[in-house]
Residue, then its C-alpha position, 0 to 999 in steps of 0.5 A: m565270737t559270732i562275727a569271727f564264725r561267720l568270717l571264717l564261714v565266708v573265707t572258708l566257702a571262698f577257698i572251698s569253692w576255688q578249690a572245686t573249679i580249679r585245674n588241680g585241687i588240694q590232694l592228699p598222699v591216702a586212698n579216697s582222697d577225695k572224698l576225705l576232702h568232701f566230708l571235712a569240708f561239709y563237715t567243717l562248713a556245717f560247723l561254721l554254718d552252725f556257730s555263725f548264727p548262734k540262735i537257731r538250732f541247727g536243722v531242716l534249713q543248715i542242711i537243705v542249704l549245705i546240700g544246696y552248695g554241695i549241690l551247686i559244686e558239682y553242677v558247676q564242676s560238669f560245666l569245666p574241662n578237667r573236672s566232673a559231676d560225681i554222687a558220690d562226692l554229694l553223698t560224701d557232702v551229706v555224710g559229713i554234715a550228717v556227722y556234724a549233726v551227729t556230734i553236736p552232742l560232743l560240743l555241748p561241754l565246750f565253753f565257746y559252744q555254751q556261750d554263743r548257744r546263751m545268746 
């Protein structure tokens, strides 16, 4: 399972990086779709990062890595003609990571979560 999660993490990072740098990324037909997408992206990245390294408990190191990636995205976007850096996007990324950290206890009963944690 760990290899599958690591592959998914790499693919997801590539997809999010691509979406963050193209002219018109994914748009949802809801208000504040940009913030919703940031939240979902970083919640998903936190989940995949956690499951990609099951012997390491999700904590400060993973959070720093994810926030660093969010800062990098905003930095790169500040140089792109049709994008801009936005502190609100970065804060939404942090909220996505924090919500994942809070929901970890909800994942404990899941079989694959327990199995990966015993490795």
